[in-house]
DOMINU-504269 format. One record per residue (C-alpha): residue number from 1; residue in one letter; x negated, y negated, z. Coordinates in nm, 2 decimals, m for minus. Layout:
N
n|res|x|y|z
NUM|A|X|Y|Z
...
END
This chain:
620
n|res|x|y|z
1|M|m12.50|m12.31|6.27
2|I|m12.19|m12.46|6.10
3|S|m12.09|m12.79|6.25
4|Q|m11.73|m12.83|6.16
5|S|m11.49|m13.00|6.40
6|P|m11.22|m12.78|6.55
7|A|m10.96|m12.96|6.34
8|E|m11.15|m12.87|6.02
9|R|m11.19|m12.51|6.14
10|A|m10.81|m12.49|6.19
11|Q|m10.76|m12.54|5.82
12|T|m10.94|m12.22|5.75
13|T|m10.71|m11.93|5.67
14|S|m10.68|m11.73|5.99
15|L|m10.77|m11.40|5.83
16|Q|m11.06|m11.55|5.63
17|P|m11.39|m11.45|5.79
18|T|m11.60|m11.75|5.88
19|R|m11.95|m11.77|6.03
20|R|m11.91|m11.85|6.39
21|T|m12.08|m11.79|6.73
22|G|m11.94|m11.56|7.00
23|G|m11.89|m11.88|7.21
24|Y|m11.67|m12.03|6.94
25|A|m11.47|m11.71|6.90
26|L|m11.40|m11.71|7.28
27|I|m11.29|m12.08|7.29
28|D|m11.09|m12.05|6.97
29|S|m10.92|m11.74|7.10
30|L|m10.82|m11.91|7.42
31|K|m10.68|m12.20|7.22
32|R|m10.47|m11.95|7.02
33|H|m10.33|m11.81|7.34
34|G|m10.20|m12.15|7.44
35|V|m10.47|m12.24|7.69
36|K|m10.47|m12.62|7.76
37|H|m10.67|m12.63|8.08
38|I|m10.98|m12.44|8.21
39|F|m11.11|m12.47|8.56
40|G|m11.48|m12.40|8.59
41|Y|m11.85|m12.48|8.67
42|P|m12.13|m12.44|8.42
43|G|m12.46|m12.27|8.45
44|G|m12.74|m12.13|8.23
45|A|m12.58|m11.80|8.12
46|I|m12.25|m11.96|8.02
47|L|m12.39|m12.27|7.85
48|P|m12.33|m12.13|7.50
49|I|m11.96|m12.11|7.58
50|Y|m11.96|m12.46|7.73
51|D|m12.14|m12.59|7.42
52|E|m11.85|m12.48|7.21
53|L|m11.60|m12.60|7.46
54|Y|m11.75|m12.95|7.43
55|R|m11.64|m12.97|7.07
56|F|m11.28|m12.85|7.15
57|E|m11.26|m13.10|7.44
58|A|m11.39|m13.38|7.22
59|A|m11.11|m13.31|6.97
60|G|m10.85|m13.32|7.25
61|E|m10.75|m12.96|7.20
62|M|m10.81|m12.85|7.57
63|Q|m10.94|m12.99|7.89
64|H|m11.20|m12.85|8.13
65|I|m11.16|m12.94|8.50
66|L|m11.50|m12.94|8.67
67|V|m11.46|m12.81|9.02
68|R|m11.72|m12.85|9.29
69|H|m11.73|m12.47|9.38
70|E|m11.63|m12.17|9.17
71|Q|m11.40|m12.05|9.44
72|G|m11.20|m12.37|9.38
73|A|m11.19|m12.28|9.01
74|A|m11.03|m11.94|9.07
75|H|m10.78|m12.09|9.32
76|A|m10.69|m12.37|9.09
77|A|m10.63|m12.13|8.80
78|D|m10.42|m11.92|9.04
79|G|m10.21|m12.23|9.14
80|Y|m10.17|m12.31|8.78
81|A|m10.04|m11.96|8.71
82|R|m9.80|m11.95|9.00
83|A|m9.65|m12.28|8.92
84|T|m9.59|m12.21|8.55
85|G|m9.58|m11.83|8.51
86|K|m9.86|m11.87|8.25
87|V|m10.20|m11.71|8.26
88|G|m10.46|m11.92|8.45
89|V|m10.81|m11.94|8.31
90|C|m11.14|m12.01|8.50
91|F|m11.51|m12.00|8.41
92|G|m11.82|m11.93|8.61
93|T|m12.18|m11.86|8.52
94|S|m12.38|m11.54|8.61
95|G|m12.51|m11.45|8.95
96|P|m12.39|m11.68|9.23
97|G|m12.14|m11.85|8.99
98|A|m11.97|m11.52|8.93
99|T|m11.98|m11.40|9.29
100|N|m11.84|m11.73|9.41
101|L|m11.53|m11.64|9.20
102|V|m11.47|m11.31|9.39
103|T|m11.25|m11.44|9.67
104|G|m11.02|m11.62|9.42
105|I|m11.00|m11.30|9.21
106|A|m10.92|m11.09|9.51
107|T|m10.65|m11.35|9.61
108|A|m10.49|m11.33|9.27
109|H|m10.51|m10.95|9.26
110|M|m10.34|m10.90|9.60
111|D|m10.05|m11.13|9.50
112|S|m10.02|m11.01|9.14
113|I|m10.11|m11.34|8.97
114|P|m10.21|m11.34|8.60
115|L|m10.57|m11.48|8.55
116|V|m10.83|m11.44|8.28
117|V|m11.17|m11.49|8.45
118|I|m11.47|m11.55|8.22
119|T|m11.82|m11.52|8.35
120|G|m12.15|m11.57|8.19
121|Q|m12.41|m11.30|8.21
122|V|m12.78|m11.26|8.14
123|P|m12.88|m11.16|7.78
124|R|m12.81|m10.80|7.68
125|D|m13.17|m10.69|7.69
126|A|m13.21|m10.82|8.04
127|I|m12.90|m10.65|8.19
128|G|m13.02|m10.40|8.46
129|T|m13.36|m10.56|8.50
130|D|m13.27|m10.77|8.81
131|A|m13.32|m11.08|8.59
132|F|m13.28|m11.43|8.73
133|Q|m12.92|m11.49|8.83
134|E|m12.81|m11.14|8.73
135|T|m12.53|m10.96|8.92
136|D|m12.31|m10.67|8.81
137|I|m11.99|m10.87|8.83
138|F|m11.82|m10.60|8.63
139|G|m11.90|m10.35|8.90
140|I|m11.84|m10.59|9.19
141|T|m11.49|m10.68|9.09
142|L|m11.37|m10.33|8.97
143|P|m11.14|m10.29|9.28
144|I|m10.99|m10.63|9.26
145|V|m10.90|m10.67|8.89
146|K|m10.64|m10.52|8.66
147|H|m10.90|m10.46|8.39
148|S|m11.26|m10.57|8.30
149|Y|m11.47|m10.62|7.99
150|V|m11.84|m10.67|7.92
151|V|m11.86|m10.81|7.56
152|R|m12.17|m10.66|7.41
153|D|m12.08|m10.74|7.05
154|P|m11.94|m11.09|6.95
155|R|m11.72|m10.92|6.68
156|D|m11.52|m10.78|6.97
157|M|m11.46|m11.12|7.13
158|A|m11.12|m11.21|6.97
159|R|m10.98|m10.86|7.04
160|V|m11.10|m10.86|7.40
161|V|m10.94|m11.20|7.47
162|A|m10.61|m11.09|7.31
163|E|m10.61|m10.77|7.52
164|A|m10.70|m10.96|7.83
165|F|m10.41|m11.20|7.80
166|H|m10.17|m10.91|7.72
167|I|m10.29|m10.70|8.02
168|A|m10.29|m11.00|8.26
169|S|m9.94|m11.11|8.18
170|T|m9.75|m10.78|8.12
171|G|m9.63|m10.51|8.36
172|R|m9.75|m10.60|8.71
173|P|m9.95|m10.92|8.65
174|G|m10.31|m10.95|8.77
175|P|m10.65|m11.08|8.70
176|V|m10.87|m10.96|8.41
177|L|m11.24|m11.02|8.39
178|I|m11.44|m11.09|8.07
179|D|m11.82|m11.09|8.12
180|V|m12.01|m11.25|7.83
181|P|m12.39|m11.21|7.80
182|K|m12.57|m11.53|7.70
183|D|m12.70|m11.40|7.37
184|V|m12.35|m11.28|7.27
185|G|m12.23|m11.64|7.31
186|L|m12.50|m11.76|7.09
187|E|m12.49|m11.49|6.82
188|E|m12.33|m11.58|6.48
189|F|m12.11|m11.33|6.30
190|D|m11.82|m11.32|6.06
191|Y|m11.53|m11.43|6.28
192|I|m11.17|m11.31|6.21
193|P|m10.92|m11.44|6.47
194|V|m10.68|m11.21|6.65
195|E|m10.34|m11.36|6.70
196|P|m10.15|m11.33|7.03
197|G|m9.91|m11.04|7.04
198|S|m10.08|m10.86|6.75
199|I|m10.27|m10.60|6.96
200|R|m10.15|m10.26|7.07
201|L|m10.31|m10.07|7.35
202|P|m10.27|m9.70|7.34
203|G|m10.18|m9.57|7.68
204|Y|m10.08|m9.91|7.82
205|R|m9.70|m9.93|7.80
206|P|m9.55|m10.07|8.12
207|T|m9.20|m9.94|8.19
208|V|m8.95|m10.23|8.15
209|K|m8.61|m10.07|8.15
210|G|m8.49|m9.87|8.45
211|N|m8.37|m9.51|8.42
212|P|m7.99|m9.53|8.36
213|R|m7.92|m9.23|8.59
214|Q|m8.11|m9.39|8.88
215|I|m7.93|m9.72|8.81
216|N|m7.60|m9.54|8.84
217|Q|m7.72|m9.38|9.17
218|A|m7.81|m9.73|9.30
219|V|m7.47|m9.87|9.21
220|H|m7.30|m9.58|9.39
221|L|m7.50|m9.65|9.71
222|L|m7.42|m10.03|9.68
223|T|m7.04|m9.95|9.66
224|Q|m7.06|m9.73|9.97
225|A|m7.28|m9.94|10.20
226|E|m7.13|m10.12|10.50
227|R|m7.46|m10.28|10.62
228|P|m7.67|m10.35|10.31
229|L|m7.97|m10.58|10.30
230|M|m8.16|m10.70|10.00
231|Y|m8.53|m10.73|10.06
232|V|m8.69|m10.95|9.79
233|G|m9.06|m10.98|9.72
234|G|m9.30|m11.16|9.48
235|G|m9.20|m10.93|9.19
236|A|m8.87|m11.12|9.17
237|I|m9.06|m11.45|9.12
238|S|m9.29|m11.30|8.85
239|S|m9.00|m11.16|8.65
240|G|m8.78|m11.47|8.69
241|A|m8.50|m11.27|8.85
242|H|m8.35|m11.53|9.09
243|A|m8.02|m11.57|8.90
244|E|m7.97|m11.20|8.89
245|I|m8.05|m11.16|9.26
246|Q|m7.79|m11.42|9.35
247|E|m7.53|m11.26|9.13
248|L|m7.59|m10.92|9.28
249|A|m7.58|m11.06|9.64
250|E|m7.26|m11.24|9.57
251|H|m7.10|m10.95|9.39
252|F|m7.13|m10.72|9.69
253|N|m7.16|m10.98|9.97
254|I|m7.51|m10.86|10.05
255|P|m7.74|m11.07|10.29
256|V|m8.08|m11.14|10.14
257|T|m8.42|m11.16|10.31
258|T|m8.74|m11.25|10.14
259|T|m9.11|m11.18|10.19
260|L|m9.37|m11.46|10.21
261|M|m9.43|m11.40|9.83
262|G|m9.06|m11.39|9.76
263|L|m8.97|m11.73|9.90
264|G|m8.78|m11.92|9.65
265|A|m8.63|m11.62|9.47
266|F|m8.31|m11.67|9.66
267|D|m8.15|m12.00|9.76
268|E|m8.23|m12.04|10.13
269|Q|m7.94|m12.27|10.17
270|H|m7.70|m12.00|10.05
271|P|m7.48|m11.85|10.32
272|L|m7.61|m11.50|10.24
273|S|m7.97|m11.60|10.31
274|V|m8.13|m11.48|10.63
275|G|m8.47|m11.63|10.55
276|M|m8.81|m11.45|10.57
277|L|m8.86|m11.12|10.75
278|G|m9.17|m10.97|10.90
279|M|m9.43|m11.07|11.15
280|H|m9.32|m11.43|11.17
281|G|m8.98|m11.39|11.00
282|T|m8.65|m11.50|11.15
283|A|m8.52|m11.29|11.43
284|Y|m8.19|m11.23|11.25
285|A|m8.38|m11.10|10.94
286|N|m8.58|m10.86|11.15
287|F|m8.27|m10.74|11.34
288|A|m8.09|m10.70|11.01
289|V|m8.36|m10.48|10.86
290|S|m8.37|m10.27|11.18
291|E|m7.99|m10.21|11.17
292|C|m7.91|m10.20|10.79
293|D|m7.77|m9.88|10.63
294|L|m7.89|m9.96|10.28
295|L|m8.21|m10.15|10.19
296|I|m8.25|m10.28|9.84
297|A|m8.62|m10.35|9.79
298|V|m8.66|m10.58|9.49
299|G|m9.02|m10.64|9.37
300|A|m9.16|m10.58|9.72
301|R|m9.43|m10.34|9.83
302|F|m9.35|m10.27|10.20
303|D|m9.66|m10.46|10.32
304|D|m9.76|m10.40|10.68
305|R|m9.69|m10.77|10.77
306|V|m9.33|m10.71|10.66
307|T|m9.27|m10.36|10.80
308|G|m9.44|m10.37|11.14
309|K|m9.43|m10.01|11.27
310|L|m9.35|m9.84|10.94
311|D|m9.16|m9.54|11.07
312|E|m8.91|m9.77|11.24
313|F|m8.87|m10.01|10.95
314|A|m8.51|m9.97|10.82
315|S|m8.52|m9.63|10.98
316|R|m8.14|m9.58|10.96
317|A|m8.12|m9.69|10.60
318|K|m8.12|m9.54|10.26
319|V|m8.36|m9.72|10.03
320|I|m8.34|m9.84|9.67
321|H|m8.68|m9.95|9.55
322|I|m8.71|m10.15|9.22
323|D|m9.06|m10.24|9.10
324|I|m9.25|m10.25|8.78
325|D|m9.55|m10.07|8.93
326|P|m9.49|m9.70|8.97
327|A|m9.78|m9.69|9.21
328|E|m9.59|m9.90|9.46
329|V|m9.27|m9.70|9.45
330|G|m9.30|m9.45|9.73
331|K|m9.65|m9.56|9.84
332|N|m9.55|m9.67|10.19
333|R|m9.18|m9.57|10.21
334|A|m9.02|m9.29|10.01
335|P|m8.70|m9.43|9.85
336|D|m8.38|m9.25|9.80
337|V|m8.34|m9.41|9.46
338|P|m8.67|m9.52|9.29
339|I|m8.63|m9.74|8.99
340|V|m8.94|m9.83|8.79
341|G|m8.90|m10.13|8.56
342|D|m8.91|m10.50|8.52
343|V|m8.71|m10.64|8.81
344|R|m8.50|m10.88|8.61
345|Q|m8.43|m10.62|8.34
346|V|m8.33|m10.36|8.59
347|L|m8.10|m10.60|8.77
348|V|m7.94|m10.71|8.44
349|D|m7.86|m10.34|8.36
350|L|m7.75|m10.28|8.72
351|L|m7.51|m10.58|8.71
352|R|m7.37|m10.47|8.38
353|R|m7.28|m10.13|8.53
354|C|m7.13|m10.31|8.83
355|H|m6.91|m10.52|8.61
356|E|m6.79|m10.21|8.44
357|L|m6.65|m10.10|8.78
358|G|m6.44|m10.42|8.79
359|D|m6.20|m10.43|9.09
360|A|m6.33|m10.10|9.22
361|V|m6.59|m10.29|9.43
362|D|m6.47|m10.37|9.78
363|R|m6.63|m10.70|9.87
364|T|m6.49|m10.70|10.22
365|R|m6.69|m10.39|10.32
366|T|m6.97|m10.61|10.46
367|A|m6.76|m10.86|10.65
368|D|m6.83|m10.72|10.99
369|W|m7.20|m10.69|10.90
370|L|m7.22|m11.05|10.79
371|A|m7.04|m11.17|11.11
372|R|m7.29|m10.97|11.32
373|I|m7.59|m11.13|11.14
374|K|m7.43|m11.47|11.19
375|R|m7.41|m11.41|11.56
376|W|m7.78|m11.32|11.56
377|S|m7.86|m11.64|11.38
378|E|m7.67|m11.84|11.63
379|D|m7.82|m11.66|11.93
380|Y|m8.18|m11.66|11.80
381|P|m8.22|m11.96|11.58
382|L|m8.55|m12.10|11.46
383|S|m8.63|m12.38|11.69
384|V|m8.80|m12.72|11.64
385|P|m8.96|m12.81|11.98
386|Q|m8.99|m13.18|12.08
387|H|m9.25|m13.23|12.35
388|A|m9.25|m13.55|12.56
389|D|m9.62|m13.61|12.51
390|S|m9.70|m13.47|12.16
391|L|m9.57|m13.41|11.81
392|S|m9.49|m13.05|11.73
393|P|m9.60|m12.91|11.39
394|Q|m9.25|m12.79|11.32
395|E|m9.13|m13.15|11.33
396|A|m9.38|m13.25|11.06
397|I|m9.28|m12.96|10.84
398|V|m8.91|m13.03|10.87
399|E|m8.96|m13.40|10.80
400|I|m9.17|m13.35|10.49
401|G|m8.92|m13.09|10.37
402|R|m8.64|m13.34|10.42
403|Q|m8.81|m13.62|10.23
404|A|m8.95|m13.40|9.95
405|P|m8.70|m13.11|9.90
406|D|m8.79|m13.05|9.54
407|A|m9.17|m13.06|9.56
408|Y|m9.41|m12.78|9.47
409|Y|m9.57|m12.68|9.80
410|T|m9.90|m12.50|9.84
411|T|m10.04|m12.39|10.17
412|D|m10.35|m12.27|10.33
413|V|m10.34|m11.98|10.57
414|G|m10.25|m11.97|10.94
415|Q|m9.99|m12.11|11.17
416|H|m9.91|m12.40|10.94
417|Q|m9.84|m12.15|10.66
418|M|m9.59|m11.96|10.87
419|W|m9.42|m12.27|11.00
420|A|m9.39|m12.40|10.64
421|A|m9.25|m12.06|10.53
422|Q|m8.99|m12.07|10.81
423|F|m8.87|m12.43|10.77
424|L|m8.92|m12.53|10.40
425|K|m8.63|m12.44|10.17
426|N|m8.80|m12.35|9.84
427|K|m8.70|m12.30|9.48
428|P|m8.85|m12.05|9.24
429|R|m9.22|m12.10|9.18
430|R|m9.23|m12.40|9.41
431|W|m9.38|m12.20|9.70
432|I|m9.75|m12.13|9.63
433|S|m9.93|m11.95|9.91
434|S|m10.20|m11.68|9.96
435|A|m10.00|m11.39|10.10
436|G|m10.18|m11.06|10.06
437|L|m10.54|m11.17|10.11
438|G|m10.46|m11.46|10.34
439|T|m10.73|m11.69|10.20
440|M|m10.82|m12.00|10.40
441|G|m10.92|m12.27|10.16
442|F|m10.66|m12.18|9.90
443|G|m10.42|m12.47|9.94
444|V|m10.61|m12.78|9.81
445|P|m10.75|m12.62|9.49
446|A|m10.42|m12.44|9.43
447|A|m10.24|m12.77|9.45
448|M|m10.49|m12.91|9.20
449|G|m10.41|m12.64|8.95
450|A|m10.03|m12.68|9.00
451|K|m10.06|m13.06|8.95
452|V|m10.27|m13.03|8.64
453|A|m10.01|m12.79|8.50
454|L|m9.72|m13.00|8.59
455|P|m9.83|m13.37|8.61
456|D|m9.48|m13.51|8.64
457|E|m9.39|m13.29|8.95
458|Q|m9.46|m13.37|9.31
459|V|m9.72|m13.13|9.45
460|I|m9.79|m13.12|9.83
461|C|m10.04|m12.91|10.01
462|I|m9.97|m12.81|10.37
463|S|m10.30|m12.73|10.54
464|G|m10.46|m12.68|10.88
465|D|m10.77|m12.86|11.01
466|A|m10.97|m12.53|10.99
467|S|m10.84|m12.43|10.65
468|F|m10.89|m12.77|10.50
469|Q|m11.26|m12.76|10.57
470|M|m11.30|m12.44|10.37
471|N|m11.28|m12.62|10.03
472|L|m11.29|m12.99|10.11
473|Q|m11.56|m13.04|9.85
474|E|m11.28|m13.02|9.59
475|L|m11.19|m13.38|9.68
476|G|m11.46|m13.46|9.44
477|T|m11.26|m13.29|9.16
478|I|m10.95|m13.46|9.27
479|A|m11.12|m13.80|9.26
480|Q|m11.29|m13.74|8.92
481|Y|m10.97|m13.65|8.75
482|G|m10.72|m13.86|8.95
483|I|m10.52|m13.55|9.04
484|D|m10.23|m13.69|9.23
485|I|m10.17|m13.44|9.50
486|K|m10.06|m13.51|9.86
487|V|m10.21|m13.32|10.15
488|M|m10.06|m13.30|10.50
489|I|m10.30|m13.15|10.76
490|L|m10.14|m13.01|11.08
491|N|m10.44|m13.08|11.30
492|N|m10.44|m12.91|11.64
493|G|m10.82|m12.88|11.67
494|W|m10.82|m12.50|11.65
495|Q|m10.82|m12.21|11.41
496|G|m10.46|m12.20|11.52
497|M|m10.36|m11.84|11.44
498|V|m10.69|m11.71|11.58
499|R|m10.63|m11.91|11.90
500|Q|m10.28|m11.77|11.93
501|W|m10.40|m11.41|11.90
502|Q|m10.68|m11.47|12.15
503|E|m10.42|m11.61|12.39
504|T|m10.17|m11.33|12.34
505|F|m10.39|m11.02|12.29
506|Y|m10.74|m11.11|12.41
507|G|m10.69|m11.25|12.76
508|E|m10.72|m11.62|12.66
509|R|m11.09|m11.57|12.56
510|Y|m11.12|m11.84|12.30
511|S|m11.43|m11.72|12.12
512|A|m11.55|m11.94|11.82
513|S|m11.20|m12.07|11.74
514|N|m11.22|m12.44|11.85
515|M|m11.26|m12.68|11.56
516|E|m11.23|m13.01|11.74
517|V|m11.59|m13.10|11.73
518|G|m11.70|m13.15|11.36
519|M|m11.36|m13.23|11.21
520|P|m11.43|m13.52|10.98
521|D|m11.26|m13.86|11.03
522|I|m11.00|m13.82|10.75
523|P|m10.95|m14.19|10.66
524|L|m11.33|m14.24|10.64
525|F|m11.38|m13.91|10.45
526|C|m11.11|m14.00|10.20
527|Q|m11.27|m14.35|10.16
528|A|m11.59|m14.18|10.06
529|Y|m11.41|m14.02|9.77
530|G|m11.21|m14.33|9.68
531|M|m10.88|m14.21|9.80
532|K|m10.64|m14.29|10.09
533|G|m10.63|m14.12|10.42
534|K|m10.41|m14.18|10.73
535|V|m10.38|m14.04|11.08
536|V|m10.05|m13.99|11.27
537|T|m10.04|m13.93|11.64
538|Q|m9.69|m14.04|11.75
539|R|m9.34|m13.90|11.66
540|E|m9.20|m14.25|11.57
541|E|m9.48|m14.29|11.31
542|L|m9.41|m13.97|11.13
543|P|m9.11|m14.05|10.90
544|G|m9.27|m14.37|10.78
545|A|m9.61|m14.21|10.73
546|I|m9.47|m13.92|10.52
547|A|m9.27|m14.18|10.32
548|E|m9.60|m14.36|10.26
549|L|m9.77|m14.04|10.16
550|L|m9.51|m13.95|9.91
551|A|m9.48|m14.30|9.76
552|H|m9.86|m14.36|9.73
553|K|m9.99|m14.38|9.37
554|G|m10.28|m14.14|9.37
555|P|m10.40|m13.86|9.60
556|M|m10.37|m13.91|9.97
557|I|m10.43|m13.71|10.29
558|L|m10.22|m13.74|10.60
559|D|m10.39|m13.61|10.92
560|V|m10.10|m13.53|11.16
561|R|m10.23|m13.46|11.52
562|V|m9.99|m13.20|11.66
563|T|m9.95|m13.01|11.99
564|R|m10.27|m12.83|12.05
565|N|m10.14|m12.51|12.20
566|E|m9.82|m12.46|12.00
567|N|m9.76|m12.10|11.91
568|C|m9.58|m11.96|11.60
569|Y|m9.27|m11.76|11.70
570|P|m9.10|m11.52|11.65
571|M|m9.39|m11.28|11.63
572|V|m9.40|m10.91|11.58
573|A|m9.70|m10.77|11.76
574|P|m9.92|m10.53|11.56
575|G|m9.80|m10.17|11.58
576|K|m9.45|m10.28|11.70
577|S|m9.12|m10.25|11.52
578|N|m8.96|m10.56|11.37
579|S|m8.69|m10.55|11.65
580|Q|m8.97|m10.61|11.91
581|M|m9.04|m10.98|11.87
582|L|m9.24|m11.20|12.10
583|G|m9.12|m11.56|12.17
584|L|m8.76|m11.53|12.09
585|P|m8.56|m11.84|12.18
586|E|m8.30|m11.83|12.46
587|R|m7.98|m11.67|12.33
588|Q|m7.75|m11.96|12.33
589|N|m7.42|m11.77|12.31
590|L|m7.48|m11.43|12.45
591|E|m7.23|m11.45|12.73
592|R|m6.94|m11.49|12.48
593|A|m6.99|m11.13|12.36
594|T|m6.70|m10.91|12.47
595|E|m6.93|m10.62|12.57
596|L|m7.27|m10.63|12.72
597|V|m7.52|m10.35|12.79
598|Y|m7.82|m10.37|13.01
599|C|m8.16|m10.24|12.90
600|S|m8.28|m9.94|13.11
601|H|m8.64|m10.06|13.08
602|C|m8.63|m10.43|13.15
603|G|m8.27|m10.50|13.25
604|A|m8.21|m10.76|12.99
605|K|m7.86|m10.83|12.87
606|N|m7.78|m10.70|12.52
607|V|m7.47|m10.72|12.30
608|S|m7.33|m10.38|12.25
609|T|m7.41|m10.37|11.88
610|N|m7.79|m10.38|11.94
611|S|m7.98|m10.06|11.89
612|F|m8.30|m10.20|12.03
613|C|m8.36|m10.44|12.32
614|P|m8.51|m10.76|12.17
615|E|m8.69|m10.83|12.50
616|C|m8.90|m10.51|12.52
617|G|m8.81|m10.31|12.22
618|T|m8.66|m10.01|12.41
619|K|m8.40|m9.81|12.22
620|L|m8.06|m9.87|12.39
END
């Protein structure tokens, strides 16, 4: 084997064949694609790749972050990708190493996050023999990846890596798997690099530009609508379309609501923002989507947690659906104007057409509609309860958002995630949360990945006491590399969302959801890893404790003991329409309405503009 340093190898002409191993070809190809950080865990089948990685690390050309569990590697690569827009990379060995990556791959797949996942595999002649630590990871992951490879010839390695990065990062982003048999990593061959952007894949040409005729149809609907609503999803984040979304909203005076994945795509302090919609969205966003006459879906997929009862979702509205994935357009809701293309590029073209109309656009058309939404927001605001004997979780979210408004926030999954989504005001790519799969244990490793990618930015994980325990072993990784993340645990002693559902839908039968016994003592637990931990139990302690958390040099965990039985509202019950929300706050200004109607089912007072009773959901 030739033992040149990576620096010496770089002097070789890129098109000059040189004798290298498959492992070298892999690592060198990753370097050529701009990879600086890899999250992973070694094992027997992937050791030839780690052996080559050792030399590149020694030369300072990339860094490997040793996680404590492969699921942490996938989530860290995911957080890295979400924070930067670049492709995240993670490694795992064969067998259990590969299967431990599956949850992280599925998380990235559901949320359209670009990853290249590299697994070791048993030698080629052992594949299919049930060899030690053999699993068919290619077959296992087929439903949850954008594409997969098993590299059976080292001469294919550079091409496969180039294709994987191209596929992962173009069109609708997603994870790509590369499975490398051990002997392929060891085998020497005449290596010729493949440079990024040099490959062409026949049959793979994602549509970027929208159809001009459909764009014209969309513009026509926009100029005619009196109650339009823009519904913005994660595709807007992936394409970097936040500036175009704001311009379009302001051009027509359109209110904007976002999905959980779309948070940050539109300035939530903007007067046209109505916050998040869906199961735990704002009441005024859900009323707006129920009453709008035009819905402009931008990079969103009509997920069930957004739509509630699908046949009553925007049931009075015409629909414009813009998405880069043709499989999503019309999948759950047939649009009146389907536009397949990159969200940002479509909006650029659409805005160009709008500007050509000039003064023909009547920006006052939506004035009554905006006033109506404003009344809903005043009558049904998001509330921050203050209990006499306990600290509410909403108070903690609002306070950390006040003190760290520009931080990158990751979350785990559950009530704390929904409260964070409701009360934090996010900027593009600064909201990092598992939406589609809803993966508990995502938050801490995702925060690690974001901080490794952006060491000068503040990265905060909002977690729950149950979610935190899913991947708490990653504190070892944080300690080893000094990854300066901050974690705030909203600790209510429960699997909070499970408890809420058991209370609401299962007769208060709290089966296997209490987590109070077995929760580690956070200050002692942190001390074991050489970091700082602190517990907060009183309201008056909270502002100072959060200030201490943010100012601390190094990783720190704040365990905030919150109200044990607090529920996350509003809430759309499964199978109900978005206008049928549980837990709405008291309508503060209802009596000022000039006309009231009474629900025939429950007798509740309603303003005359309502089509559905918010108390029971009956059509008025």
